[in-house]
Each structure stands twice: as structure tokens, then as C-alpha cells.
All heavy atoms as atom14 arrays in JSON, in Angstrom:
{
  "sequence": "MAMSPGVKERLEVVYEIAKTTFHWGFVPMVLYLGFKKGAEPGMPPLSLMSLLWQ",
  "atom14_mask": [
    [1, 1, 1, 1, 1, 1, 1, 1, 0, 0, 0, 0, 0, 0],
    [1, 1, 1, 1, 1, 0, 0, 0, 0, 0, 0, 0, 0, 0],
    [1, 1, 1, 1, 1, 1, 1, 1, 0, 0, 0, 0, 0, 0],
    [1, 1, 1, 1, 1, 1, 0, 0, 0, 0, 0, 0, 0, 0],
    [1, 1, 1, 1, 1, 1, 1, 0, 0, 0, 0, 0, 0, 0],
    [1, 1, 1, 1, 0, 0, 0, 0, 0, 0, 0, 0, 0, 0],
    [1, 1, 1, 1, 1, 1, 1, 0, 0, 0, 0, 0, 0, 0],
    [1, 1, 1, 1, 1, 1, 1, 1, 1, 0, 0, 0, 0, 0],
    [1, 1, 1, 1, 1, 1, 1, 1, 1, 0, 0, 0, 0, 0],
    [1, 1, 1, 1, 1, 1, 1, 1, 1, 1, 1, 0, 0, 0],
    [1, 1, 1, 1, 1, 1, 1, 1, 0, 0, 0, 0, 0, 0],
    [1, 1, 1, 1, 1, 1, 1, 1, 1, 0, 0, 0, 0, 0],
    [1, 1, 1, 1, 1, 1, 1, 0, 0, 0, 0, 0, 0, 0],
    [1, 1, 1, 1, 1, 1, 1, 0, 0, 0, 0, 0, 0, 0],
    [1, 1, 1, 1, 1, 1, 1, 1, 1, 1, 1, 1, 0, 0],
    [1, 1, 1, 1, 1, 1, 1, 1, 1, 0, 0, 0, 0, 0],
    [1, 1, 1, 1, 1, 1, 1, 1, 0, 0, 0, 0, 0, 0],
    [1, 1, 1, 1, 1, 0, 0, 0, 0, 0, 0, 0, 0, 0],
    [1, 1, 1, 1, 1, 1, 1, 1, 1, 0, 0, 0, 0, 0],
    [1, 1, 1, 1, 1, 1, 1, 0, 0, 0, 0, 0, 0, 0],
    [1, 1, 1, 1, 1, 1, 1, 0, 0, 0, 0, 0, 0, 0],
    [1, 1, 1, 1, 1, 1, 1, 1, 1, 1, 1, 0, 0, 0],
    [1, 1, 1, 1, 1, 1, 1, 1, 1, 1, 0, 0, 0, 0],
    [1, 1, 1, 1, 1, 1, 1, 1, 1, 1, 1, 1, 1, 1],
    [1, 1, 1, 1, 0, 0, 0, 0, 0, 0, 0, 0, 0, 0],
    [1, 1, 1, 1, 1, 1, 1, 1, 1, 1, 1, 0, 0, 0],
    [1, 1, 1, 1, 1, 1, 1, 0, 0, 0, 0, 0, 0, 0],
    [1, 1, 1, 1, 1, 1, 1, 0, 0, 0, 0, 0, 0, 0],
    [1, 1, 1, 1, 1, 1, 1, 1, 0, 0, 0, 0, 0, 0],
    [1, 1, 1, 1, 1, 1, 1, 0, 0, 0, 0, 0, 0, 0],
    [1, 1, 1, 1, 1, 1, 1, 1, 0, 0, 0, 0, 0, 0],
    [1, 1, 1, 1, 1, 1, 1, 1, 1, 1, 1, 1, 0, 0],
    [1, 1, 1, 1, 1, 1, 1, 1, 0, 0, 0, 0, 0, 0],
    [1, 1, 1, 1, 0, 0, 0, 0, 0, 0, 0, 0, 0, 0],
    [1, 1, 1, 1, 1, 1, 1, 1, 1, 1, 1, 0, 0, 0],
    [1, 1, 1, 1, 1, 1, 1, 1, 1, 0, 0, 0, 0, 0],
    [1, 1, 1, 1, 1, 1, 1, 1, 1, 0, 0, 0, 0, 0],
    [1, 1, 1, 1, 0, 0, 0, 0, 0, 0, 0, 0, 0, 0],
    [1, 1, 1, 1, 1, 0, 0, 0, 0, 0, 0, 0, 0, 0],
    [1, 1, 1, 1, 1, 1, 1, 1, 1, 0, 0, 0, 0, 0],
    [1, 1, 1, 1, 1, 1, 1, 0, 0, 0, 0, 0, 0, 0],
    [1, 1, 1, 1, 0, 0, 0, 0, 0, 0, 0, 0, 0, 0],
    [1, 1, 1, 1, 1, 1, 1, 1, 0, 0, 0, 0, 0, 0],
    [1, 1, 1, 1, 1, 1, 1, 0, 0, 0, 0, 0, 0, 0],
    [1, 1, 1, 1, 1, 1, 1, 0, 0, 0, 0, 0, 0, 0],
    [1, 1, 1, 1, 1, 1, 1, 1, 0, 0, 0, 0, 0, 0],
    [1, 1, 1, 1, 1, 1, 0, 0, 0, 0, 0, 0, 0, 0],
    [1, 1, 1, 1, 1, 1, 1, 1, 0, 0, 0, 0, 0, 0],
    [1, 1, 1, 1, 1, 1, 1, 1, 0, 0, 0, 0, 0, 0],
    [1, 1, 1, 1, 1, 1, 0, 0, 0, 0, 0, 0, 0, 0],
    [1, 1, 1, 1, 1, 1, 1, 1, 0, 0, 0, 0, 0, 0],
    [1, 1, 1, 1, 1, 1, 1, 1, 0, 0, 0, 0, 0, 0],
    [1, 1, 1, 1, 1, 1, 1, 1, 1, 1, 1, 1, 1, 1],
    [1, 1, 1, 1, 1, 1, 1, 1, 1, 0, 0, 0, 0, 0]
  ],
  "atom14_positions": [
    [[0.84, -1.18, 0.0], [0.0, 0.0, 0.0], [0.88, 1.24, 0.0], [1.73, 1.41, 0.86], [-0.9, -0.03, 1.23], [-1.81, 1.13, 1.33], [-2.9, 0.87, 2.74], [-3.88, 2.29, 2.59], [0.0, 0.0, 0.0], [0.0, 0.0, 0.0], [0.0, 0.0, 0.0], [0.0, 0.0, 0.0], [0.0, 0.0, 0.0], [0.0, 0.0, 0.0]],
    [[0.71, 2.08, -0.97], [1.51, 3.29, -1.1], [0.93, 4.41, -0.24], [-0.29, 4.53, -0.1], [1.56, 3.72, -2.55], [0.0, 0.0, 0.0], [0.0, 0.0, 0.0], [0.0, 0.0, 0.0], [0.0, 0.0, 0.0], [0.0, 0.0, 0.0], [0.0, 0.0, 0.0], [0.0, 0.0, 0.0], [0.0, 0.0, 0.0], [0.0, 0.0, 0.0]],
    [[1.82, 5.18, 0.35], [1.39, 6.32, 1.16], [1.31, 7.56, 0.29], [2.13, 7.75, -0.61], [2.36, 6.58, 2.31], [2.29, 5.59, 3.42], [3.24, 6.12, 4.84], [4.88, 5.7, 4.32], [0.0, 0.0, 0.0], [0.0, 0.0, 0.0], [0.0, 0.0, 0.0], [0.0, 0.0, 0.0], [0.0, 0.0, 0.0], [0.0, 0.0, 0.0]],
    [[0.37, 8.41, 0.61], [0.28, 9.66, -0.13], [1.41, 10.58, 0.34], [1.93, 10.43, 1.45], [-1.08, 10.33, 0.11], [-1.18, 10.76, 1.45], [0.0, 0.0, 0.0], [0.0, 0.0, 0.0], [0.0, 0.0, 0.0], [0.0, 0.0, 0.0], [0.0, 0.0, 0.0], [0.0, 0.0, 0.0], [0.0, 0.0, 0.0], [0.0, 0.0, 0.0]],
    [[1.79, 11.53, -0.48], [2.89, 12.44, -0.08], [2.59, 13.21, 1.21], [3.49, 13.47, 2.0], [3.01, 13.38, -1.27], [2.43, 12.64, -2.43], [1.37, 11.76, -1.85], [0.0, 0.0, 0.0], [0.0, 0.0, 0.0], [0.0, 0.0, 0.0], [0.0, 0.0, 0.0], [0.0, 0.0, 0.0], [0.0, 0.0, 0.0], [0.0, 0.0, 0.0]],
    [[1.33, 13.56, 1.43], [0.98, 14.29, 2.66], [1.2, 13.46, 3.9], [1.73, 13.95, 4.91], [0.0, 0.0, 0.0], [0.0, 0.0, 0.0], [0.0, 0.0, 0.0], [0.0, 0.0, 0.0], [0.0, 0.0, 0.0], [0.0, 0.0, 0.0], [0.0, 0.0, 0.0], [0.0, 0.0, 0.0], [0.0, 0.0, 0.0], [0.0, 0.0, 0.0]],
    [[0.81, 12.2, 3.85], [0.99, 11.3, 5.0], [2.48, 11.07, 5.24], [2.96, 11.08, 6.38], [0.25, 9.97, 4.77], [0.61, 8.96, 5.84], [-1.24, 10.18, 4.71], [0.0, 0.0, 0.0], [0.0, 0.0, 0.0], [0.0, 0.0, 0.0], [0.0, 0.0, 0.0], [0.0, 0.0, 0.0], [0.0, 0.0, 0.0], [0.0, 0.0, 0.0]],
    [[3.22, 10.87, 4.17], [4.66, 10.65, 4.28], [5.34, 11.86, 4.92], [6.21, 11.72, 5.79], [5.23, 10.37, 2.89], [6.58, 9.74, 2.9], [6.96, 9.34, 1.5], [8.19, 8.49, 1.5], [8.59, 8.07, 0.17], [0.0, 0.0, 0.0], [0.0, 0.0, 0.0], [0.0, 0.0, 0.0], [0.0, 0.0, 0.0], [0.0, 0.0, 0.0]],
    [[4.93, 13.04, 4.51], [5.52, 14.27, 5.04], [5.2, 14.41, 6.53], [6.07, 14.76, 7.33], [4.95, 15.46, 4.27], [5.66, 16.76, 4.53], [5.14, 17.86, 3.61], [5.09, 17.62, 2.39], [4.8, 18.92, 4.14], [0.0, 0.0, 0.0], [0.0, 0.0, 0.0], [0.0, 0.0, 0.0], [0.0, 0.0, 0.0], [0.0, 0.0, 0.0]],
    [[3.97, 14.13, 6.93], [3.6, 14.21, 8.35], [4.36, 13.19, 9.19], [4.79, 13.49, 10.3], [2.1, 14.01, 8.52], [1.32, 15.27, 8.21], [-0.16, 15.1, 8.54], [-0.88, 15.41, 7.31], [-1.76, 14.64, 6.72], [-2.08, 13.48, 7.23], [-2.34, 15.01, 5.61], [0.0, 0.0, 0.0], [0.0, 0.0, 0.0], [0.0, 0.0, 0.0]],
    [[4.54, 12.0, 8.66], [5.31, 10.98, 9.39], [6.77, 11.4, 9.56], [7.38, 11.14, 10.6], [5.22, 9.64, 8.68], [3.91, 8.88, 8.84], [3.91, 7.63, 7.97], [3.67, 8.52, 10.28], [0.0, 0.0, 0.0], [0.0, 0.0, 0.0], [0.0, 0.0, 0.0], [0.0, 0.0, 0.0], [0.0, 0.0, 0.0], [0.0, 0.0, 0.0]],
    [[7.33, 12.03, 8.56], [8.71, 12.52, 8.67], [8.82, 13.59, 9.74], [9.78, 13.61, 10.51], [9.18, 13.07, 7.32], [9.44, 11.99, 6.3], [9.79, 12.55, 4.94], [9.91, 13.79, 4.78], [9.95, 11.74, 4.01], [0.0, 0.0, 0.0], [0.0, 0.0, 0.0], [0.0, 0.0, 0.0], [0.0, 0.0, 0.0], [0.0, 0.0, 0.0]],
    [[7.82, 14.47, 9.83], [7.83, 15.51, 10.86], [7.73, 14.88, 12.24], [8.48, 15.24, 13.17], [6.69, 16.52, 10.63], [6.52, 17.44, 11.83], [6.93, 17.33, 9.37], [0.0, 0.0, 0.0], [0.0, 0.0, 0.0], [0.0, 0.0, 0.0], [0.0, 0.0, 0.0], [0.0, 0.0, 0.0], [0.0, 0.0, 0.0], [0.0, 0.0, 0.0]],
    [[6.83, 13.92, 12.41], [6.68, 13.24, 13.7], [7.97, 12.51, 14.06], [8.42, 12.55, 15.22], [5.48, 12.26, 13.66], [5.48, 11.34, 14.87], [4.18, 13.02, 13.55], [0.0, 0.0, 0.0], [0.0, 0.0, 0.0], [0.0, 0.0, 0.0], [0.0, 0.0, 0.0], [0.0, 0.0, 0.0], [0.0, 0.0, 0.0], [0.0, 0.0, 0.0]],
    [[8.6, 11.86, 13.1], [9.86, 11.15, 13.34], [10.95, 12.13, 13.8], [11.68, 11.85, 14.76], [10.3, 10.41, 12.08], [11.67, 9.81, 12.2], [11.9, 8.69, 12.99], [12.76, 10.38, 11.54], [13.17, 8.15, 13.11], [14.02, 9.86, 11.66], [14.22, 8.74, 12.45], [15.48, 8.22, 12.57], [0.0, 0.0, 0.0], [0.0, 0.0, 0.0]],
    [[11.07, 13.26, 13.14], [12.1, 14.24, 13.52], [11.85, 14.79, 14.92], [12.78, 14.98, 15.7], [12.15, 15.38, 12.49], [12.77, 14.98, 11.18], [14.21, 14.53, 11.31], [14.98, 15.14, 12.08], [14.57, 13.55, 10.64], [0.0, 0.0, 0.0], [0.0, 0.0, 0.0], [0.0, 0.0, 0.0], [0.0, 0.0, 0.0], [0.0, 0.0, 0.0]],
    [[10.59, 15.06, 15.26], [10.26, 15.56, 16.59], [10.6, 14.51, 17.64], [11.2, 14.82, 18.68], [8.78, 15.98, 16.68], [8.56, 17.23, 15.83], [8.36, 16.22, 18.11], [7.1, 17.6, 15.67], [0.0, 0.0, 0.0], [0.0, 0.0, 0.0], [0.0, 0.0, 0.0], [0.0, 0.0, 0.0], [0.0, 0.0, 0.0], [0.0, 0.0, 0.0]],
    [[10.24, 13.25, 17.39], [10.54, 12.17, 18.34], [12.05, 11.99, 18.5], [12.55, 11.8, 19.62], [9.9, 10.88, 17.88], [0.0, 0.0, 0.0], [0.0, 0.0, 0.0], [0.0, 0.0, 0.0], [0.0, 0.0, 0.0], [0.0, 0.0, 0.0], [0.0, 0.0, 0.0], [0.0, 0.0, 0.0], [0.0, 0.0, 0.0], [0.0, 0.0, 0.0]],
    [[12.79, 12.06, 17.4], [14.24, 11.9, 17.45], [14.88, 13.02, 18.26], [15.75, 12.78, 19.11], [14.79, 11.86, 16.03], [16.26, 11.55, 15.96], [16.73, 11.33, 14.54], [16.89, 12.64, 13.83], [17.56, 12.51, 12.54], [0.0, 0.0, 0.0], [0.0, 0.0, 0.0], [0.0, 0.0, 0.0], [0.0, 0.0, 0.0], [0.0, 0.0, 0.0]],
    [[14.45, 14.25, 18.04], [15.0, 15.4, 18.76], [14.65, 15.33, 20.24], [15.5, 15.6, 21.09], [14.47, 16.7, 18.15], [14.82, 16.74, 16.77], [15.06, 17.92, 18.84], [0.0, 0.0, 0.0], [0.0, 0.0, 0.0], [0.0, 0.0, 0.0], [0.0, 0.0, 0.0], [0.0, 0.0, 0.0], [0.0, 0.0, 0.0], [0.0, 0.0, 0.0]],
    [[13.42, 14.95, 20.54], [13.0, 14.83, 21.94], [13.83, 13.77, 22.66], [14.3, 13.99, 23.78], [11.51, 14.46, 22.02], [10.75, 15.47, 21.35], [11.04, 14.33, 23.44], [0.0, 0.0, 0.0], [0.0, 0.0, 0.0], [0.0, 0.0, 0.0], [0.0, 0.0, 0.0], [0.0, 0.0, 0.0], [0.0, 0.0, 0.0], [0.0, 0.0, 0.0]],
    [[14.03, 12.63, 22.04], [14.85, 11.58, 22.66], [16.29, 12.05, 22.81], [16.92, 11.83, 23.85], [14.79, 10.31, 21.82], [15.56, 9.17, 22.42], [15.04, 8.44, 23.46], [16.83, 8.86, 21.95], [15.76, 7.4, 24.04], [17.55, 7.83, 22.51], [17.02, 7.1, 23.56], [0.0, 0.0, 0.0], [0.0, 0.0, 0.0], [0.0, 0.0, 0.0]],
    [[16.82, 12.7, 21.78], [18.21, 13.15, 21.79], [18.48, 14.1, 22.95], [19.49, 13.98, 23.65], [18.53, 13.83, 20.46], [19.92, 14.35, 20.35], [20.98, 13.57, 19.98], [20.44, 15.58, 20.57], [22.08, 14.29, 19.97], [21.78, 15.52, 20.34], [0.0, 0.0, 0.0], [0.0, 0.0, 0.0], [0.0, 0.0, 0.0], [0.0, 0.0, 0.0]],
    [[17.6, 15.08, 23.16], [17.81, 16.08, 24.19], [17.24, 15.69, 25.54], [17.57, 16.31, 26.56], [17.24, 17.43, 23.75], [18.06, 18.04, 22.68], [17.8, 18.04, 21.35], [19.3, 18.72, 22.85], [18.81, 18.67, 20.67], [19.74, 19.11, 21.57], [20.09, 19.05, 23.95], [20.93, 19.79, 21.37], [21.27, 19.74, 23.73], [21.67, 20.09, 22.46]],
    [[16.38, 14.69, 25.62], [15.74, 14.35, 26.87], [16.26, 13.13, 27.57], [15.92, 12.88, 28.72], [0.0, 0.0, 0.0], [0.0, 0.0, 0.0], [0.0, 0.0, 0.0], [0.0, 0.0, 0.0], [0.0, 0.0, 0.0], [0.0, 0.0, 0.0], [0.0, 0.0, 0.0], [0.0, 0.0, 0.0], [0.0, 0.0, 0.0], [0.0, 0.0, 0.0]],
    [[17.13, 12.34, 26.95], [17.56, 11.08, 27.55], [18.39, 11.29, 28.82], [18.08, 10.73, 29.87], [18.36, 10.25, 26.53], [18.78, 8.92, 27.08], [17.86, 7.9, 27.21], [20.09, 8.7, 27.48], [18.23, 6.67, 27.72], [20.46, 7.47, 27.99], [19.54, 6.46, 28.11], [0.0, 0.0, 0.0], [0.0, 0.0, 0.0], [0.0, 0.0, 0.0]],
    [[19.43, 12.08, 28.75], [20.31, 12.29, 29.91], [19.55, 12.97, 31.06], [19.65, 12.52, 32.2], [21.59, 13.05, 29.52], [22.38, 13.46, 30.75], [22.43, 12.2, 28.6], [0.0, 0.0, 0.0], [0.0, 0.0, 0.0], [0.0, 0.0, 0.0], [0.0, 0.0, 0.0], [0.0, 0.0, 0.0], [0.0, 0.0, 0.0], [0.0, 0.0, 0.0]],
    [[18.79, 14.05, 30.8], [18.02, 14.62, 31.92], [17.04, 13.62, 32.55], [16.86, 13.62, 33.76], [17.26, 15.79, 31.28], [18.09, 16.18, 30.12], [18.68, 14.9, 29.61], [0.0, 0.0, 0.0], [0.0, 0.0, 0.0], [0.0, 0.0, 0.0], [0.0, 0.0, 0.0], [0.0, 0.0, 0.0], [0.0, 0.0, 0.0], [0.0, 0.0, 0.0]],
    [[16.43, 12.75, 31.74], [15.52, 11.76, 32.29], [16.28, 10.78, 33.19], [15.81, 10.44, 34.27], [14.83, 10.99, 31.17], [13.84, 9.95, 31.69], [13.2, 8.86, 30.43], [14.67, 7.96, 29.95], [0.0, 0.0, 0.0], [0.0, 0.0, 0.0], [0.0, 0.0, 0.0], [0.0, 0.0, 0.0], [0.0, 0.0, 0.0], [0.0, 0.0, 0.0]],
    [[17.44, 10.33, 32.77], [18.23, 9.39, 33.57], [18.66, 10.06, 34.88], [18.6, 9.45, 35.95], [19.45, 8.89, 32.78], [20.43, 8.15, 33.66], [19.0, 8.01, 31.63], [0.0, 0.0, 0.0], [0.0, 0.0, 0.0], [0.0, 0.0, 0.0], [0.0, 0.0, 0.0], [0.0, 0.0, 0.0], [0.0, 0.0, 0.0], [0.0, 0.0, 0.0]],
    [[19.09, 11.31, 34.82], [19.48, 12.03, 36.04], [18.28, 12.2, 36.97], [18.39, 12.0, 38.18], [20.07, 13.39, 35.69], [21.43, 13.36, 35.02], [21.84, 14.76, 34.61], [22.47, 12.74, 35.92], [0.0, 0.0, 0.0], [0.0, 0.0, 0.0], [0.0, 0.0, 0.0], [0.0, 0.0, 0.0], [0.0, 0.0, 0.0], [0.0, 0.0, 0.0]],
    [[17.12, 12.56, 36.41], [15.92, 12.72, 37.22], [15.56, 11.41, 37.93], [15.28, 11.41, 39.13], [14.75, 13.2, 36.36], [13.42, 13.12, 37.06], [13.09, 14.06, 38.03], [12.53, 12.09, 36.79], [11.88, 13.98, 38.7], [11.32, 12.0, 37.45], [11.0, 12.95, 38.41], [9.81, 12.86, 39.07], [0.0, 0.0, 0.0], [0.0, 0.0, 0.0]],
    [[15.57, 10.33, 37.2], [15.22, 9.04, 37.8], [16.22, 8.64, 38.88], [15.85, 8.07, 39.91], [15.12, 7.96, 36.73], [13.96, 8.11, 35.75], [14.07, 7.06, 34.66], [12.63, 8.04, 36.46], [0.0, 0.0, 0.0], [0.0, 0.0, 0.0], [0.0, 0.0, 0.0], [0.0, 0.0, 0.0], [0.0, 0.0, 0.0], [0.0, 0.0, 0.0]],
    [[17.5, 8.92, 38.66], [18.52, 8.61, 39.66], [18.34, 9.42, 40.93], [18.44, 8.9, 42.05], [0.0, 0.0, 0.0], [0.0, 0.0, 0.0], [0.0, 0.0, 0.0], [0.0, 0.0, 0.0], [0.0, 0.0, 0.0], [0.0, 0.0, 0.0], [0.0, 0.0, 0.0], [0.0, 0.0, 0.0], [0.0, 0.0, 0.0], [0.0, 0.0, 0.0]],
    [[18.07, 10.73, 40.79], [17.85, 11.56, 41.97], [16.56, 11.18, 42.67], [16.47, 11.25, 43.9], [17.82, 13.05, 41.59], [19.18, 13.67, 41.5], [19.74, 13.96, 40.28], [19.9, 13.95, 42.65], [21.0, 14.53, 40.2], [21.16, 14.52, 42.59], [21.71, 14.81, 41.35], [0.0, 0.0, 0.0], [0.0, 0.0, 0.0], [0.0, 0.0, 0.0]],
    [[15.55, 10.77, 41.92], [14.27, 10.38, 42.51], [14.44, 9.11, 43.35], [13.86, 8.99, 44.43], [13.24, 10.15, 41.42], [11.86, 9.86, 41.93], [10.88, 9.74, 40.78], [9.52, 9.33, 41.32], [8.59, 9.03, 40.27], [0.0, 0.0, 0.0], [0.0, 0.0, 0.0], [0.0, 0.0, 0.0], [0.0, 0.0, 0.0], [0.0, 0.0, 0.0]],
    [[15.24, 8.17, 42.85], [15.46, 6.92, 43.58], [16.29, 7.16, 44.83], [16.07, 6.55, 45.86], [16.18, 5.91, 42.67], [16.4, 4.58, 43.34], [17.02, 3.6, 42.39], [17.15, 2.26, 43.06], [18.5, 1.92, 43.4], [0.0, 0.0, 0.0], [0.0, 0.0, 0.0], [0.0, 0.0, 0.0], [0.0, 0.0, 0.0], [0.0, 0.0, 0.0]],
    [[17.28, 8.03, 44.75], [18.14, 8.32, 45.89], [19.36, 7.42, 45.92], [19.52, 6.52, 45.11], [0.0, 0.0, 0.0], [0.0, 0.0, 0.0], [0.0, 0.0, 0.0], [0.0, 0.0, 0.0], [0.0, 0.0, 0.0], [0.0, 0.0, 0.0], [0.0, 0.0, 0.0], [0.0, 0.0, 0.0], [0.0, 0.0, 0.0], [0.0, 0.0, 0.0]],
    [[20.22, 7.71, 46.86], [21.47, 6.95, 46.99], [21.19, 5.59, 47.62], [20.25, 5.42, 48.39], [22.47, 7.73, 47.82], [0.0, 0.0, 0.0], [0.0, 0.0, 0.0], [0.0, 0.0, 0.0], [0.0, 0.0, 0.0], [0.0, 0.0, 0.0], [0.0, 0.0, 0.0], [0.0, 0.0, 0.0], [0.0, 0.0, 0.0], [0.0, 0.0, 0.0]],
    [[22.05, 4.64, 47.32], [21.95, 3.32, 47.93], [22.45, 3.41, 49.37], [23.25, 4.29, 49.71], [22.76, 2.32, 47.13], [22.2, 2.08, 45.75], [22.98, 1.02, 44.98], [23.9, 0.42, 45.54], [22.64, 0.82, 43.81], [0.0, 0.0, 0.0], [0.0, 0.0, 0.0], [0.0, 0.0, 0.0], [0.0, 0.0, 0.0], [0.0, 0.0, 0.0]],
    [[22.02, 2.49, 50.23], [22.49, 2.51, 51.62], [24.03, 2.42, 51.68], [24.65, 1.65, 50.96], [21.85, 1.27, 52.24], [20.67, 0.97, 51.38], [21.04, 1.44, 50.0], [0.0, 0.0, 0.0], [0.0, 0.0, 0.0], [0.0, 0.0, 0.0], [0.0, 0.0, 0.0], [0.0, 0.0, 0.0], [0.0, 0.0, 0.0], [0.0, 0.0, 0.0]],
    [[24.61, 3.26, 52.51], [26.06, 3.26, 52.67], [26.78, 4.22, 51.74], [27.97, 4.42, 51.86], [0.0, 0.0, 0.0], [0.0, 0.0, 0.0], [0.0, 0.0, 0.0], [0.0, 0.0, 0.0], [0.0, 0.0, 0.0], [0.0, 0.0, 0.0], [0.0, 0.0, 0.0], [0.0, 0.0, 0.0], [0.0, 0.0, 0.0], [0.0, 0.0, 0.0]],
    [[26.05, 4.83, 50.81], [26.66, 5.78, 49.88], [26.32, 7.2, 50.33], [25.32, 7.42, 51.0], [26.13, 5.56, 48.47], [26.45, 4.2, 47.89], [28.22, 3.91, 47.71], [28.62, 5.01, 46.4], [0.0, 0.0, 0.0], [0.0, 0.0, 0.0], [0.0, 0.0, 0.0], [0.0, 0.0, 0.0], [0.0, 0.0, 0.0], [0.0, 0.0, 0.0]],
    [[27.15, 8.18, 49.96], [26.83, 9.57, 50.33], [25.54, 10.01, 49.64], [25.22, 9.52, 48.56], [28.03, 10.36, 49.84], [28.81, 9.47, 48.97], [28.4, 8.06, 49.24], [0.0, 0.0, 0.0], [0.0, 0.0, 0.0], [0.0, 0.0, 0.0], [0.0, 0.0, 0.0], [0.0, 0.0, 0.0], [0.0, 0.0, 0.0], [0.0, 0.0, 0.0]],
    [[24.83, 10.94, 50.25], [23.58, 11.41, 49.65], [23.83, 12.11, 48.32], [24.87, 12.73, 48.11], [23.01, 12.37, 50.69], [24.15, 12.76, 51.54], [25.14, 11.63, 51.5], [0.0, 0.0, 0.0], [0.0, 0.0, 0.0], [0.0, 0.0, 0.0], [0.0, 0.0, 0.0], [0.0, 0.0, 0.0], [0.0, 0.0, 0.0], [0.0, 0.0, 0.0]],
    [[22.85, 12.01, 47.43], [22.97, 12.66, 46.12], [22.55, 14.12, 46.24], [21.59, 14.46, 46.92], [22.04, 11.99, 45.13], [22.4, 10.56, 44.73], [21.29, 10.0, 43.85], [23.7, 10.53, 44.0], [0.0, 0.0, 0.0], [0.0, 0.0, 0.0], [0.0, 0.0, 0.0], [0.0, 0.0, 0.0], [0.0, 0.0, 0.0], [0.0, 0.0, 0.0]],
    [[23.3, 14.98, 45.58], [22.94, 16.38, 45.48], [23.46, 16.88, 44.14], [24.29, 16.25, 43.48], [23.55, 17.19, 46.62], [24.95, 17.28, 46.46], [0.0, 0.0, 0.0], [0.0, 0.0, 0.0], [0.0, 0.0, 0.0], [0.0, 0.0, 0.0], [0.0, 0.0, 0.0], [0.0, 0.0, 0.0], [0.0, 0.0, 0.0], [0.0, 0.0, 0.0]],
    [[22.96, 18.03, 43.73], [23.39, 18.6, 42.47], [24.87, 18.95, 42.52], [25.6, 18.74, 41.54], [22.56, 19.83, 42.13], [22.77, 20.43, 40.75], [22.51, 19.39, 39.66], [21.89, 21.63, 40.54], [0.0, 0.0, 0.0], [0.0, 0.0, 0.0], [0.0, 0.0, 0.0], [0.0, 0.0, 0.0], [0.0, 0.0, 0.0], [0.0, 0.0, 0.0]],
    [[25.33, 19.43, 43.65], [26.75, 19.78, 43.78], [27.64, 18.53, 43.69], [28.7, 18.56, 43.08], [27.01, 20.52, 45.1], [26.39, 21.91, 45.13], [26.9, 22.95, 43.75], [28.59, 23.25, 44.19], [0.0, 0.0, 0.0], [0.0, 0.0, 0.0], [0.0, 0.0, 0.0], [0.0, 0.0, 0.0], [0.0, 0.0, 0.0], [0.0, 0.0, 0.0]],
    [[27.2, 17.43, 44.27], [28.01, 16.21, 44.18], [28.06, 15.7, 42.74], [29.05, 15.11, 42.33], [27.48, 15.13, 45.13], [26.23, 14.64, 44.67], [0.0, 0.0, 0.0], [0.0, 0.0, 0.0], [0.0, 0.0, 0.0], [0.0, 0.0, 0.0], [0.0, 0.0, 0.0], [0.0, 0.0, 0.0], [0.0, 0.0, 0.0], [0.0, 0.0, 0.0]],
    [[27.01, 15.94, 42.01], [26.99, 15.54, 40.6], [27.97, 16.38, 39.78], [28.7, 15.87, 38.94], [25.58, 15.69, 40.03], [25.44, 15.46, 38.53], [25.65, 13.99, 38.18], [24.08, 15.93, 38.05], [0.0, 0.0, 0.0], [0.0, 0.0, 0.0], [0.0, 0.0, 0.0], [0.0, 0.0, 0.0], [0.0, 0.0, 0.0], [0.0, 0.0, 0.0]],
    [[28.02, 17.68, 40.06], [28.85, 18.58, 39.26], [30.33, 18.53, 39.63], [31.19, 18.73, 38.77], [28.36, 20.03, 39.43], [26.97, 20.3, 38.86], [26.54, 21.72, 39.2], [26.94, 20.09, 37.35], [0.0, 0.0, 0.0], [0.0, 0.0, 0.0], [0.0, 0.0, 0.0], [0.0, 0.0, 0.0], [0.0, 0.0, 0.0], [0.0, 0.0, 0.0]],
    [[30.68, 18.25, 40.87], [32.06, 18.35, 41.3], [32.76, 17.02, 41.5], [33.86, 16.98, 41.99], [32.14, 19.17, 42.59], [31.63, 20.56, 42.38], [30.51, 21.06, 42.9], [32.2, 21.58, 41.56], [30.33, 22.35, 42.46], [31.36, 22.68, 41.64], [33.33, 21.65, 40.78], [31.63, 23.87, 40.96], [33.6, 22.83, 40.09], [32.74, 23.92, 40.19]],
    [[32.17, 15.93, 41.17], [32.82, 14.65, 41.36], [33.21, 14.03, 40.07], [32.7, 14.09, 39.08], [31.93, 13.7, 42.14], [31.64, 14.22, 43.51], [32.54, 13.64, 44.56], [32.98, 12.53, 44.45], [32.82, 14.41, 45.57], [0.0, 0.0, 0.0], [0.0, 0.0, 0.0], [0.0, 0.0, 0.0], [0.0, 0.0, 0.0], [0.0, 0.0, 0.0]]
  ]
}
């Protein structure tokens, strides 16, 4: 089944938006999840300063 040019163009736009969102959002998401979980027992507490200076 062939796609019309309009559908193909919209899919390309959606793909580019998804790619850009993943590209710029992956590391902040991982950092957010790590800070949300917290440090493991016996480890120093997590803080933004410890992230930047270690």
C-alpha cells in the first residue's frame, strides 16, 4: 500500500520531533530518575553539587 505524499511528510515531521525529543531528553531523564530513587544505603547522599564536582 503506497502512502500519499501528505501522509509521508507528516510521518517525517513526527519522526524528527521524536528523534529530537529523545536526543535532548535522555540524559536529563536518567538524572531525574537517579535523583528520585536516591542513593543506595552506605553511599553519600545525592545532590546537584556532588553531581557537578565529582
